[in-house]
C-alpha positions in Angstrom: 119.5 32.9 53.5 120.3 31.6 50.0 122.8 28.6 49.9 124.1 29.7 53.3 124.9 33.2 52.0 123.7 36.1 54.0 122.4 38.3 51.2 122.1 41.4 53.3 125.7 41.1 54.6 126.9 40.5 51.1 125.1 43.5 49.6 126.4 45.7 52.5 129.9 44.6 52.1 129.9 45.1 48.3 128.5 48.6 48.6 131.1 49.7 51.2 133.8 52.2 50.4 137.3 50.9 51.3 140.3 53.0 52.2 142.3 52.0 49.1 139.5 53.2 46.8 139.7 56.8 48.0 143.3 57.0 49.0 142.7 57.1 52.7 145.4 55.5 55.0 144.3 53.1 57.7 144.6 55.1 60.9 144.2 52.9 64.0 142.5 54.5 66.9 143.0 53.7 70.6 140.7 51.3 72.3 137.5 52.7 73.8 137.7 53.7 77.4 136.8 51.1 80.0 134.8 53.7 81.9 131.4 54.2 80.3 130.4 57.7 81.3 126.7 58.3 80.9 125.0 61.7 80.5 121.3 62.2 81.2 119.9 64.6 78.7 117.6 67.5 79.6 113.9 66.7 79.5 112.0 67.7 76.4 108.8 69.7 76.4 106.5 70.0 73.4 106.8 73.5 71.8 105.8 74.7 68.4 109.2 75.7 66.9 107.4 75.9 63.5 104.7 73.9 61.7 105.5 70.7 60.0 104.6 72.0 56.5 106.9 75.1 57.1 109.7 72.8 58.2 109.3 70.7 55.1 109.5 73.8 52.9 112.5 75.2 54.8 114.5 72.0 54.9 117.1 71.6 52.3 120.8 70.4 52.3 123.0 72.9 53.9 126.8 73.1 53.7 127.6 76.6 55.1 127.9 76.2 58.9 129.3 78.7 61.4 132.3 76.9 62.9 132.6 79.2 65.9 129.0 78.5 67.0 127.9 75.9 69.6 124.7 74.0 70.2 123.3 73.9 73.7 122.8 70.6 75.4 119.0 71.3 75.4 119.0 71.7 71.6 120.9 68.4 71.2 118.4 66.8 73.5 115.5 67.9 71.4 117.2 66.7 68.2 117.7 63.3 69.6 114.3 63.0 71.2 112.3 63.9 68.1 114.6 62.0 65.7 114.8 58.6 67.3 112.7 58.5 70.5 111.5 55.0 71.3 107.8 54.4 71.8 107.6 52.8 75.2 104.4 51.0 74.4 104.9 47.3 73.7 108.3 45.9 73.1 109.3 48.1 70.1 112.5 49.2 71.8 113.7 45.6 71.8 113.7 45.2 68.1 114.7 48.6 66.9 117.1 48.1 64.0 118.8 51.5 63.9 120.7 53.4 66.6 122.0 56.9 66.7 125.6 57.7 67.5 126.2 61.5 67.8 129.8 62.6 67.0 129.9 65.8 69.0 132.2 68.6 68.0 130.8 71.7 69.7 127.9 71.2 72.2 127.9 73.3 75.4 128.2 71.2 78.6 129.2 68.1 76.7 132.8 67.0 76.0 133.7 66.4 72.4 133.6 62.8 71.4 131.5 59.9 70.2 128.3 58.9 72.0 125.6 56.3 71.7 122.1 57.5 72.3 120.1 55.3 74.7 116.6 56.3 73.6 114.9 54.2 76.3 116.0 56.5 79.1 117.0 59.5 76.9 120.7 59.5 77.8 124.1 59.4 76.1 126.8 56.9 76.7 130.3 58.1 76.0 132.0 55.8 73.5 135.2 57.6 72.7 136.3 61.1 73.8 138.2 63.5 71.6 138.0 65.9 68.7 137.2 64.0 65.5 136.0 66.7 63.1 139.1 66.8 60.9 139.3 63.0 60.8 135.7 62.7 59.8 136.4 65.1 56.9 139.1 62.8 55.7 137.0 59.7 56.1 133.9 61.3 54.6 135.5 61.9 51.2 137.1 65.3 52.1 133.9 67.2 52.5 135.4 70.1 54.5 132.1 71.6 55.7 131.6 68.6 58.0 134.1 69.9 60.5 132.1 73.2 60.6 128.9 71.5 61.9 128.3 71.1 65.6 127.4 67.4 65.6 127.2 64.6 63.1 124.6 61.9 63.9 125.8 58.6 62.6 123.0 56.0 62.0 124.1 52.4 62.9 122.2 49.4 61.6 121.8 46.4 63.8 122.4 43.6 61.3 122.0 41.1 64.2 118.3 42.2 64.5 117.1 42.5 60.9 116.0 38.9 60.6 113.7 39.2 63.6 110.3 38.2 62.1 111.3 39.3 58.6 114.1 37.1 57.4 116.3 38.7 54.7 113.7 41.3 53.9 114.5 42.8 57.2 117.5 44.6 55.6 115.0 46.7 53.6 113.1 47.6 56.7 116.3 48.6 58.4 117.1 51.0 55.6 113.6 52.4 55.7 114.0 53.0 59.4 117.3 54.8 58.9 115.7 57.0 56.3 112.8 57.9 58.6 115.3 58.9 61.4 117.5 60.9 59.1 114.5 62.8 57.7 113.1 63.4 61.2 116.5 64.9 62.2 116.6 67.2 59.2 113.0 68.4 59.8 113.6 69.0 63.5 116.7 70.9 62.6 114.8 73.1 60.1 112.1 73.7 62.7 114.7 75.1 65.1 116.4 77.2 62.5 119.4 75.0 62.1 121.1 73.6 59.0 121.5 69.9 58.2 122.7 67.6 55.4 122.6 63.9 55.0 125.9 62.1 54.4 126.1 58.8 52.5 129.7 58.7 51.4 132.3 57.5 53.9 135.0 54.9 54.4 133.0 52.3 56.2 135.9 50.6 58.1 137.2 53.9 59.4 133.9 55.2 60.6 133.0 51.8 62.1 136.2 51.9 64.1 135.5 55.4 65.3 132.1 54.4 66.6 133.5 51.1 68.1 131.1 48.9 66.1 132.3 45.7 64.5 131.1 46.3 60.9 129.4 42.9 60.9 126.6 42.9 63.5 126.6 46.7 63.7 127.3 48.8 60.6 127.4 52.5 59.8 124.6 53.3 57.3 124.6 57.1 56.9 125.1 60.4 58.8 123.4 63.7 59.3 125.5 66.8 60.0 123.8 69.6 61.9 125.0 73.0 62.7 124.3 76.7 63.0 123.9 78.3 59.6 126.6 80.8 58.5 125.6 84.5 58.0 122.0 83.9 58.9 121.0 85.9 61.9 117.3 85.0 61.7 118.0 81.3 61.7 120.5 81.6 64.6 118.0 83.6 66.6 115.4 80.9 66.0 117.8 78.4 67.5 118.2 80.5 70.6 114.5 81.0 71.0 113.9 77.3 70.9 116.7 76.8 73.5 115.2 79.2 76.0 112.0 77.2 76.3 
């Protein structure tokens, strides 16, 4: 703290995009359901989808997704597990500063909606049901390809945890953690023959409302859109091979 000013909160607020800046109307959403449905994800086995160096070379921002394609629940499980799986040793799960909120458009066996990933037991908690692809396009600066993806992983920073042992410098560590998770997600996607792209521009208040986070203690940091690549049979086949394991 400096003169009772939370520097991290001030920086985050001053780098937010507000609806009036991009001509987006405030669109109130209904309250989240009182019933918190939980979905246990399929277990994940270690398989060599492709080597790390190959995934690094293949990974690049993709915007051409096949809108008619779906991901399987098993593929979603692998993406979550290897992007943000907690290490059960020690108490690392208690001080994790970034959480994953998948906004699901098209995943087999899973209703469309907003979920929170509970990494400790590898499950999903339903936050808000519904189709939100077109709304996210609007809130993410009219990037139309977003609705063609199968899922958008939103990374939410826990501002209420960043001071744990680090003071104001904890904000930097939170951003570093978000970067690691986003890059993991992109590399795992490339390893399974999927396309991905990181998303940094969005109307903060609208996305926070969608995720049911308050924008103060929990804040949206960035997103990663993942989907099946358009007109790329080899990549799509790779996805199916990974799914069968």
